[in-house]
NUMI-202690 format. One record per residue: residue in one letter; x, y, z of N, C-alpha, C in turn. Coordinates in pm, whole numbers, plus 50000, padded with zeros to 5 digits. Layout:
<sites>
aXYZXYZXYZ/...
</sites>
This chain:
<sites>
m165338895622714165488904822809165468918122702/l166568920222557166418931722468165228935022422/l164268924822335163218926122302161998932022402/k162218924822496161048926622587161258945722600/n162968949922632162988961522643162458967922527/l162938965022394162638970922282160908973222220/t160278984322357158858986822368158739004122295/f157209001622178157389016322170156259023222192/s156249037022238155119044422246153979045922133/s152959046122141151749051322059151899063021971/n152769070521984153369080321926154579079421820/t154809063821831156189061921717155019059421631/s155999061521459155359059521334155769042421356/i154969032721254155039022521212156559018521179/k156719030021064157599027221018158689029021071/r159069037221187160269040021263159839026121320/q159019017421383158929006521449159478996321366/v159358997521235159238984321155160808980421154/i161869000321127162889001121094163788994621195/s163679002421346163978995221442164428982721500/f162768973221456162508963921450163868954021340/l164078961021212164588950421124165788953721138/v166448968421201167918966621249168338963121339/f167248958221432167678954621555167958937621540/g166978929121474167468916521391168988917221318/v168878928621237170298927521143171398928921214/v171668939821355172588937521430172718925121507/v171648918421544172048909321598172668896221512/m172058897921399172488887621303173698893121259/t174348903521220175348904621214176538904121307/f176468901521438177018906121588177688889121567/i176118883121575176628861221565177418854321440/i177578866821341177808856621158179368865121218/s179628878721271181108887221260181658875521329/a181188873821481181618863321602182168852021558/i181398846121457181058829621419182368830321306/t182168842721194183228846821160184558848721148/a185138855721265186388857221334186868847621432/a185978843421492186028829721568186668817021489/g186458814421338186118805721270187658811221158/v187868830121116189038835221065190528829021119/n189878830521248191028834821361191398819821392/q190818808321415191258791221439192098791321359/q191378794321205192698786421082193648795121067/s193748807521079195008816621095196088809321225/r195268803321298196568799621451196778783521372/q196018775721346196048761521316197488764821175/l197018775921067198318778220998199638779221030/m199628787521129200968790921194201688788721237/l201058774721322200848764521407201928754921242/n200978751121201201658738721111202838749121032/n203138757521001204138762720988205688764521113/a205068765621252205688758321347206248749421322/f205578737821322205668730021358206938723421256/q206688726321088207278722620941209278730520973/i208838744121051210068744321105210678739321218/s210148738621335210888729521423211388717521353/q210758710821243211048695321151212168701821135/g211568705021043213118710720979214668719421057/l214728720221132215738720121234216428710121270/a215268700121323215788685721378216278678421290/n215778677821146216298671021073218068676221023/q217588691921051219178699720986220238687821106/s219538690421206220408689321325220658673621370/v220898663921280221438658321314222598653921301/y223238655721175224768656321133225608664621248/p225308675921320226008685721408225918680921524/v224428670721535225018669321685225798654421696/l225378642521605226268633421578227938637821623/s228418647421466229458648021486230498657821585/g229148667821675229558675821768230128685121673/a229708694821522229638700321494229008713721495/k228748724121594228448732321706227938746421579/e229858746921471229338759221395228298753821273/n227938741521213227188740021204226028737021259/a225748735521378224408737821454224048753721414/l224658759121471224828773521430224218779521321/d224818777121228224408778521073223018773621067/a222318762121095220658757121112220268766421196/i221348771321318219538778121442219798793121341/k220808796821271220418812221206219288812121103/q219298800821017218838794520932216888802420925/v217048788821063215888788821130215188807221195/l216598813621191215948827821312215368837221211/g215448833521094215178840320943213788841720974/f212658833821034211478831421010211258848821083/p210348853321085209838866421134209598860421310/s208198847521260208078847921405208788835821517/v210008833021484211278826521498211608834821612/k211708830221752212158839521847213858837821921/a213388828521943214938819121985214798801821920/v215838795121961216018785121917217028776422027/r217168763222083217768755722174217748739622130/l218968732222072219118726822075220238716222178/t219248707122194219718694622349220148686222311/s220138679422404221128664222435220188655122475/v219968641622451218708630722514218988635322718/q220188635922725220208639122857219498655622926/g219718662122809219098673722835220348683322853/d221478680022805222288691322779222468701422719/t222278710822676222528725622595223718720322463/f223398718622349223918721422252224618731222188/a223918738222108223588749822119222548754222099/s222518771822159221148776522153221528792022079/q220618794522065219688816322020219068824822081/g219068830022133217928837722176217898835322341/q216568839022382216738837122570214788825022544/l215168812122596214468809722586213778803822742/p212568796322779212258793922916213128776622906/t212838775723108213848766723156213998756623078/t215108748523073214118739323007213648723123069/l212768723622990211918710123015212088694723029/k211588685023122211688675823062211438669422969/l212378663422817212268658222718211628647522714/s212398640522803212258625022778211468618422728/g211028609522650210148599622574209298607322486/l209668622522458209108626922295209328622222220/t208928618122138208528613322005208038618121915/e207388627221868206968636321778206638649721804/t206648662121745206948673621686205638676121819/k205668691121943204268690122018204838704022056/i203638710022163203788725522196203958716822350/i205278719322361205418719722544205018727222600/n204898741922566204528755622697203908764422582/e202928772022601201858779222538201518790722638/q201688798722620202078812422666200848821922647/e200538835022644199258842722633200678849522447/q201888852622476202758858422404203738846922284/h203608837522322204738824322207204208812122246/w204768806822157204708788222165206198782122197/l206088774822270207308764622246207458755522227/i207908751022098207728739622019208758731622031/a209078723222062209718710422029209928696721938/s210798692521847210938680021757211848672021812/p211708657721843213028652721814213518651221713/i215788654121754216208651321691216338630821631/k216128626821513216438611521535217118604521416/i217858595821385219168590221316217968581221231/i217898581921113217158573221015217848566420898/d217678550720869218668544720844217248537020742/l217368535620595216428534820538217488519220465/d216828508720486217538494020410216148488420330/t216888480520224216088476320086216218458320148/s215108457120126215348443820180214558437020085/e214298423020062214258414119954212978403720047/d211738397520004210948391420102210558381419956/e211518367319973210388355519877211398363619752/g212448367619705213168367019591212708377519538/f211718387419574210888397319518211958408719571/a212378420519481212718434019544211288445619552/f211778452519653210618458419668211548476319689/e211388481619536212238493219521211648504919585/e210058509119615209468512819639209428519219770/e209408503019855208868505020011210238501320065/q209888511920198211718511720300210918507920435/a212508501620487211788501920639212558508920728/q211648515120841212548528820883212248523921021/t214308527221064214278521721217215008537321278/s214588540521354214768556421412215558554321567/d216828567821563216888565121723217258578621751/i216368585421886216358600221891217748605822021/i218588614721910219978617722008219738626922012/g218328636422035218538649122103217048659522055/y217448670522082215608677822102216388695622013/a215338695021914215218710721905213908717221932/e213888730022025213268736022027213308745222027/v211928752821927211828766221862210538775221930/l210888785021978210288796922061209548806621963/v208138803221954207298805521795206748820321894/s207248833221833205918846421878204688849321819/k203448851621888202148849621861201648863421791/e203048875121765202678885021752201818889621621/i202928882321538201848886321369200768877321381/l200198863721437199048862221445197708870421529/l198638875821680197608880321719197308895821650/a198268900921599197868911021485197468909921346/t197168899321355196508895021195194578892021281/q194988881821354193538884121459192598899621481/a193818911021460192858914521538192968930021395/r193578928821293192948932321207191368924321149/v191708911321118190628906021099189258907921183/t189418908121305188008913221352187928926021355/l188578934921317188458949421328187618952721166/f188538945621096187578944420923186248936920985/i186058926821018184568924021002183738932721124/t184098938321200183248946721214182908957021189/i183738965021132183298975921003182808971320925/s182438961720814181738957320762180038959620851/g180248947420909178998949120956178288963020960/v179008966621067178898983421120178048988820946/v179188990720877178708998220712177348987320649/s177648977920658176368964720661175188974620691/v175048973820857173358979220886173788991720881/i174469000820814173879018820835173679019120684/l174049009920589173939013420463172419002620505/l172058994520514170708986920497169858992420577/g169899002820686169359012820803168899023720654/y169729032320539169229036320469168689034120342/i169059020220328168209013620235166279009420242/l166759003920419165289005620512164539017120451/n164809026120518164309039220560163579045920442/f164609042220302164129045620127163189040020148/g162849023320108162329015020075160719019620197/l160769018720295159679018920361159159036620349/k159999040620312159619062320351158449059520171/r159009052320124158139053119983156579040020013/l157409026720100155949024120086154739025320193/f155189036620295154779045120448153829052220333/n154549060520269153959072620221152549077320158/p151639060820103150639064020089149579065620224/l150309051120308149519048920485149209062720502/y150849074820504150819083520607149909094620558/k149409096120426148289104520349147299095620401/l147049088220383145479083020407145319087420603/a146099089520660145989090020789145939102320813/d146629114920708146549127220684144949130620683/t144299123420579143069123120542142149120820661/m142459114820725141719109920812141979122320962/d143379124920944142839134621046142029147121017/e142679148020885141769166820843140399165320823/a139539149420864138509149320860138159151020961/k138969146421052138949148021227138149162621248/q138959168121178139309181721239138639197521206/s138269188721105137229199021010136029196121025/g135159180521036133979180321024133529172520856/e134349172520792133619169820680134739158420612/h133389153720502133819134920477134629138020346/l135589136520395137039140920339137349122920237/f137459121420147137689107820090139259110020034/a140289101920029141579095820051141459086319869/e143239089219894143699083719721143649074319717/v143699059019674143569047119672145169046419618/q146309042019643147749039019596148009031819683/g149459028919649150149022519761149689006619734/a150148999319896150588987219845148808978219881/k148868964519900147398954619844146828966419987/e147388962320130146538964520219146428978320265/i146958988620222146769001920225145779004020153/r145548998720017144609004719920143038997619994/m143048986520036141748979620079141958987320179/m142288997920315141889005620422141419017920383/a142649023720215141379030820182140419032820114/n140359023620056138669017919977137499015120092/s137809010820248137589008220375136679020320385/y137799030520382137519044020435136789050820382/n136849053420229136239060620136134879052420162/n134449042220162133249040020142132159044220306/m133019044120406132669049120533132539061420532/m133049069220436132429084720391131579083320312/e131189074720183129809074320139128439073220261/v129199064020373127919063120431127409071520503/l128279076020537128039090120669127329102120576/d127819103220419127499114920332125619105520293/k125449098620303123599095320268123739100720364/q124229092820542123369093520663123119107620665/d124229117320616123869134120681122609133920615/d122609129620461122029138920384120599134020403/e120459119220464118719115120498118729123320663/l119819127120787119329132920851118969152620850/r119969153520720119159164520715118019165620653/l117369160020550116359156720481115179157520601/h115289149420705115279144520830114109159120910/r116169164720952115689176021070114799186220949/d114959188820838113859197320765112589196920764/t112439181120791110749177320773110509178320939/l111189179021012111009180421129110929191521173/e111529198221139111679215221142110399221821109/k110209216221057108419218020931107479212621066/e107539197121092106749194421142106279204921298/v107849207021382107639214921464106689230921454/q107459235321343106359246021323105359246821334/i104659232421245103199233421253102609234421388/r103329222721493102649220521616103129228421704/t104129239821679104159247721754103039258621663/r102709261421629101959270721576100549262921667/e099999252921655098939244321672098999246321830/i100239247321927100349246322062099799259022116/i100349268622032100479284822064098869286422045/v097779282521941097029282421942095979279022077/a096749263422099095859258422193096059268622341/r097549271922343097779275122465096939290122515/d096839297622397095729308722384094829304922413/a094139296022318092259290122348092429287422527/a093459281322568093129276322709093319288822799/l094099296422783094409308422849092969319722848/t092589316922734090889322022737089929316322781/a089759303122779089009297822819089149297523013/s090669298923084090759300823178089789313323254/r090789322023121090339337023176088889339323225/h088099331623071086669327723078085779323323238/k086689310723213086079302823383086339313123466/s087689319723529087639322223633086379335523628/e086579343723555085839354423539084289349223577/f084339340923523082329338423534082239326823681/m083639319623756083319316323895082919326823960/a083559340023920083829352323992082219355424032/n081579355823910080649364823886079799353723929/i079199344723879078419332123927078659334324080/s079749336624139079939331324308079349341624334/h079849355824304078929366024337077609366324358/e077079362024213075699361924229074949353424365/l075849337224360075199328324445075669331124570/r076359342024570076639340524792075249359024858/t074959365324762074149372124795072889362224839/p071709358724735070589353024761071439343124904/i072139333324934072969323925031072529331825171/q073269346425124073109353525269071549359125274/s071099357725190070039362925239068789353725242/i069489341025251068429326125308068939328825475/i070599332125480070779327725612069879339725746/g070379350025639069379362325770068239359425778/y067319355225600066309351225724065429338825796/s066509331825768067039320225893066259323125987/e067609329626015067319336426195066999343226188/i066459354626149064749360026183063439349826236/v063379338626145062439330526124063119317526254/i063739312926286063989315326400064059320926550/e064489334926561064449338926681062439341526646/e061519343826586060329345026563059739328526653/l060389318026589059499307826650059879306626817/e061439311626812061529307626962060739316027082/l060269332127015058879338627063057969328927093/e057279322127009056129317527031055859303127055/g057339296827049057919284327131057679274727051/n057319276726926057199263626867058629257526837/f059099250826888060459241726883060789230426845/e059339223726744059949216926686060619227626494/l060109233726492059829240926322061459247726357/i061679252026453063659256726483064029246026457/d064569230626504065489222826462065559225226258/d064179223426223064009222126092065109236726009/i064929248226048065119262525997066899253926019/e067089254726158068729256126176069249245726092/k068759235426029069249224025931069369232725824/v068239243825748068189253425684069409261525675/e069249263125772070609277125801072099269825778/k071959259225874073589253425859073549243525667/n073019241625592073379238725483073759250725428/a073009263525445073229276425359074679280225372/q074879281125531076079285425585077359275925501/r077569260525530078449253625405078169256825277/l076879258925229076829261725079077669276825058/l077899286525152078929302225165079709302125124/m080289292725243081659285425240082429279825117/l081669272425060081699265324925081709279024778/i081049286824771081079298824707081849305024745/n082789309224878083609319824899084769315024867/g085049298224910086399293324842086309289824711/l085539290824587085689292824461085629307724398/l085469313524448085239326124436086929328924490/d087519322624623088769332924613090079320224491/l089079304624498090249303424378089919310624298/a088709314324244088699324724118089839334224143/k089779341024215090519354024229092299351924230/i092359339524278094219335224286094409334324131/e093429327724063093969320823909093929332923854/a092699341023864092579358223781093939366923824/g094489363023919095429371023976095199387624048/h093349381524103093639396424129093059395824287/l094089384624336094399388724510095799392324549/d095149401824628096749408924693097009403624775/v097959412124850098319403224998098569418225048/n097639420225167097499430625272097879431225389/l099349438025372100049431925480099619444425576/i099439440025718099369450125862099689441125969/s100489450626032100679449326170099469440526279/f099889430626333098649426926467099759418326526/s098459416526634098879406026775098919390926751/l099479386926779099809373926803098949366726915/a098259376026960097419368627099096099374527039/e095809380826937094189379826892094539372926800/l095479365426745095449353026622095389341226694/k095849339826793095569323526903093979327926945/q093979339027003092039341527022091169336126904/n091679340226859090799340026727090569320226645/m091369318826727092309304626655091219299426761/m091249304726907090589293626962089379293626995/d088579301826979087199310826997086539301126835/t087079299326700086589290426641086349279226616/i087999273526689088479260926720087759250226794/a088219257426929087439250327036085819248027044/p084969249726992083399243726992084029234826868/l084429232926756084349227526635084899213926704/s085969214926775086969202326858086429191826893/k084889197126961084159189627089083129178626956/q082479180026859082129174026786082409164026821/n084009162326758084309142326761084349139426882/n084689148826965085579144827108086959148527092/n087349155927059088789157327089089489176727124/t090349170127200091069185727246091429190127186/f091749208227190092029213427133093279226227193/s094559230127189095539232827273096249242527165/i096919257427235097799263027138099199261527251/d099799259627179101449262127241102669272027160/d102519279827217103059293927148104699294527208/q105609295127155107079292527124107999302127168/s107029311727031107479322426962108279332527071/q108739336827014109959354827048108799370227024/l108139364626930107159375826950106289381626974/t106009394826985104389395327035103489407226920/t104259407426838102989415026722103929405726571/v103189408626479103549400826337103059412626209/t103869412726125103339419826001103079412525921/q101989410325852101729398325753100439398025713/d099869392725627098329393725580097549384925674/k096809388625743095879384325870095159377425856/e094209380625751092949375625657093159362425578/k094439357325521094559350225438095509340725558/l096499343825648097409337625742095979329625859/e095049339625894094299332225947093279320425860/q092579326225785092039314925671093299300325659/a094319302925619094719289125621095189283425728/l095029286925861095139280425977094149272125997/l092509283626009091289276926033091209262025908/n091789266125795091259256025744092269243325721/l093349244725778093819227125856093189222526008/l093539233226073092499230226184091229227826157/s090159230726099089109224126088089549212525999/n090189209125921090189197725870091169181826005/a091819187526116092399179226149091299182226243/c090479185626276089679182926392088079173026326/k087959174226137087319167126080087669152826097/f089359151026065089709140426014090029130626149/t089369137026249090139132026427089009127226514/n089069115626564087809115526678088759109526840/d087909116126892088489113827054089849113827041/g090689122227016091809127826972092589142727053/n093819149226972094299160427042094719163726874/v094009177726918094349188126795095239199526843/k096409201826814096989212626869097929221026785/l097729233226818098369247026688099849247526776/l101329248126740102869248526813102789261826681/i103279275626801104249284226686105329288326737/s106009289226643107229296626678107969305426582/n109149307426575110379315326476111599314826504/d112169316826389113579321826424113709337626383/a115099333926346115489355426309114829351726112/n114649348426056113839352125951112429346625925/n111849335125986109949333225961109949328326054/l108059331226050107289325926182106449307726140/y106929302026199106319289426209104899284226289/f103889281726160102889279126260102759260526218/q102919251926318102109236326299100859233526386/v100299223726261099169220626329099199206026309/q099239199826429098899184926464097899182826488/d098209167526493096779159526532097019144526535/t096249133126580095689123226587095399114326550/g095109120326380093539113326351094149100426212/i093339100426098093609086526017094959084225959/g095609103725928097099101525877096749103625676/l097969100625644097599102925503099149094325442/t098619086025362099659079925285100829085725168/k101879079725164102519085525112102069089324952/e101109081124826100169088324752099659100124767/q098839097824860098069110324925098329121324914/q099779121825020100399132825038101129141324908/d100859131724787101649137724683100759148824595/y099009146124560097649155124569097369161024606/i097349159624760096609168124824095689185424850/f097289187924766097199204224797096439203424652/d096199194024542095309197324447093869205524416/a093189211924360092069220424378091139206724339/f090309200624469088549194124389089099181524425/k090159182624471091039168124532090989160824624/q090129153224664090229147924785090579138124853/v091099131024973091739119924970091249103924904/d090349102624942089349093324803088419091524846/g087789084324799085649086624761085169082224878/s085569075324917085169063925085085019075825143/q085799081125214086109091125317085459107225265/s085129108425123084909119325061083269116525137/r082829106325167081639104225165081259106025248/k082099096825355082559098225528082499111925586/f083529116925508083599133825624083059146225493/g082929146425379082239159925322083479159725288/g082689172525212083909185425174084089187524994/t084599200325002084939199624839086289197624810/g087299195924872088659199024813089099209124769/l089329217024840089489233424808089929237524930/g089829229325027090479237025157091659239325149/l092619228225118094059226325147094549233825006/a093909234224896094629236924743094509254224783/i093409258524829093669278324871094559282024995/t094849269625068095469274125215096829271625100/k097409267125035098389269124937099009274724920/k097959286224834097699295724704097869306624831/f097509305824919097569316725044098529316125101/v099239305525118100819310025216101819313425082/e101629304424964102709307424874102399325024782/l101819332124808101279348824804101469349824960/m101909351325015102569354825146103669351325178/q104559346025055106099338824999106669332225094/g105079321625132105609313825261105899300625182/t105449289125274105869276025251105239266325295/i104219258325230103359239225358104109236225334/r104539226825414104539209025385103849200725449/v103599186225431103129177425469103699164225545/n103909161625672104159149825693103539139625806/s103099126625705102239122525834102609104825761/e101719095725863101569083625829100169075325851/q099879070125764098439063025804098089059925940/n096709066125997096559063026150097459062926251/q098349076126227099359081026264099499096226284/g098319100426242098349113426270098649118526122/s098959136226180099299139426009100419154126106/r101189162325993101769172126082101939187225948/f101419190025984101299204225852101989212625917/t103219223925846103999230725885103719241525779/i103519257625840103229266025750104059277825811/s105319280325679106339288825737106039303725632/v106109314825698105729326825656107359335425734/p107159343825599108669352025654108019362725739/i109029369325840108999375125904109459392125841/v108099398925791108549415525737108519423425863/k110109429725768110669435225897110279452725893/t109439455925924108699475525966109599478825966/t109699495625926110539504825934110129513626013/
</sites>
């Protein structure tokens, strides 16, 4: 239990722990040795005192033979006085075989029945004394002969008990001696433990000083971040630890040198790569600018002849209608329709080039939502009928007029609605308008072919279409949604899509409501 409680925190030094364990062991050992020594010495002292008391009692019994036989009480008192001269004897009593007191000195316990007592023994023991009784015997010594041989040294003994001698022996001297012995052993043990503690502290201090220096070096290296080397000294194990630590520091130094060399090389390579990247970036920006300028110029140059083709086609159709040549009208209408598609492509390229070049600005004007809805209905309703779709507008907003870039907003909605009509057959296309305190929302819903999760990731990229097969089936250049997204972002808005394949699509445009003063 004591060993279980003898625990140390991680902050306790190893020297203190070793001293504590050793002192604890020495204390336990000293306690055990002291207890055994004290018990042995005390037992020996008790036995010596008992032997002495027995001798006193037997001597009194021997000196009392004649007084008891002759009835000489004065002689008996003289013998008693001699016995009382011993410091430990407190009282003496001589009794007859019948138990009558013949002579006594001092106060003794009540006379016990001593009949049958044939040798000296303790008849009563208390905490502070012993009562010892010895039989008073008459001893006859006769010399006997056997077959003519005389035995001078051998004697035959016969005895008769004529009384008893009782001696009350005090334990005061014994108890005092035992106390002094116990105190001496205890003091000796305590002094030994203290001396051992000092010796252990001195020896372990010298033993662990190199370990403390090693620990201080490690701590200083940790605090400073430098690779400090420790002194190799002390016991064999500590020297091994110091050598291992120094070897580790050498390895770290080599690694630092390698890292430093690698870092310098890497920095040079990064500088070279950075210069190359800057050159490549500048070249890319220049190329992008040239591309945007080229697209803007070529789109402008292409739009003029296309518009002329459309205008002349309309004039030719009017003349053919007057002449009644309806066969040629269908061909001219095909020319006009393809010219219109080409014009839309050129306009998209021109808008994209302006956006990339940063030449497209937001033109904020106030307009009526009713006008916007009517424009959508006039443009999309005929387009939806081509694939046998129905088109509707649900206005849940609380606004009548809005301040925003009307042209870009209409173009974005037309792109979304025309795509919905193109990718929906025998279904429904719906425009839902709503608002909150800060934003105006336009939601284009259809029941068409829908989009997969992968397609939704790139559908707003320029020149990117859903896939090759649908591109061939539905046509288009892949610019509509890219331009729509850029228009919405120019108006500080957002666009998102929610769709599942064969479950239709839902595009939501959110533009801020511009507060007018």
